[in-house]
N, C-alpha and C positions, 0 to 999 in steps of 0.2 A: 597252790597250783603258782608257774611263773608266768609272767606276760612280758611281752615286747611291743611297745605302742611303735606305731609306724609316727613319722615326724607330721603329719597332718592331724593327730589327735593333740587337742590343746593341752599344754601343760598344767593348766588349772585343773584341769580332770584328772590327772595323772598324781598330781599332788593331793588330790582328795581320795582317790584309790590308795595312796600310799597311808594317808592317816587312817582308813579304815583296815589296815593291816595286809593290802595286797603287796606281792613283791612284782613291781612294775618299772621295766626298765623301758627309757626311750630312746629311739636308734642314735638321734644325733647326740646323747650322751655318749655313745660309743663311737660314731663318726659320720659328721653330717654329709647329706648328698649321697647314700649309699645306693647302690642299684638294686632294683626289685630282687633280683637273685641273689645278692649278697646279703639282703634282709632276711629272706627265707632260709638261707644257710645258718645265718646267726642264730635264727629262730629254732633251727632242728639241733643244731650244736649245744645251746644252751638250754633246750628243751623247754623253751617258751613259747606260748600262744600268742601270734600275732593278733593286735588289734589295729584296724584302718579303715580309712574310708576311700582306698584306692580299691576300685574294681579288678584291676588288673591282677591281683593277687589271687582272685577267683580263677582266671583263665590260667594262671600258671599251676595252680594246686588241682582244680578239678579237671581242666583240658587236656594240660600238658602233664599233669601227675608228677610235677617238681615235688620234691621230699619237703615236708613242714610237719611240724608238731601238732599245726593247727592254726585255724584262722577265724577271726570274728570280724565280719564285713559289716560297718554301718552302714545303712542306706537310709538313714533320717536325716532331715534337715538340722543342721546344729544351731538350734536357736539359742540354747543356753548351756551352760557347762553342767547344770544340774540335769538337763533332759539327756544328755550325754551319759553323765555318770549313772543316773537311775536306771538306764535301758541296759548298761553294762553290768549293774549289781543284778538286776533282775534276770539276765541270762547266767549269772555265776551262781544264782540260787536255782534256778530251774533246771539248766542241765547241770547233772552232776559230772559227767566226765567229759570236759572239753578236749582231751587231747585226741589227736586225729581225725578231727571234726572241722567241718567248713559251716560256719554259722552265719546266717544273714539277719540282721537286726532292721526290720522295716518299721514303718509307723506304729501299724496294729498287729504286727505278727512277727514270729521268730521262726526260722526254717533251720533246720540241720541236716546234714549230709555226711555219711562217714568218708573219710579218706583212705585210701589203700595204704 
């Protein structure tokens, strides 16, 4: 699976995930300051699942039905890079098919919803 990290995901997390063999690209490695719709379009075009702390993406893909390959929304306090990385890996291992899903990672639970 391929991932697209929003600019708000720390580069240290991205580097750790890459070391573990995950194909992950950060938005600002393509273009800095991309608008949310452009980020979603890039995600869909490259068939990458978006990882973000930005709740606006939930609004765009769930309520407005904007095209997406999938979104992982982090709703945890980013206390450390390891906490973020460990929660993402937990999702990668627990949810086998991340495509076309809206996944929310909270402090003590993971919620998932299929996207149309």
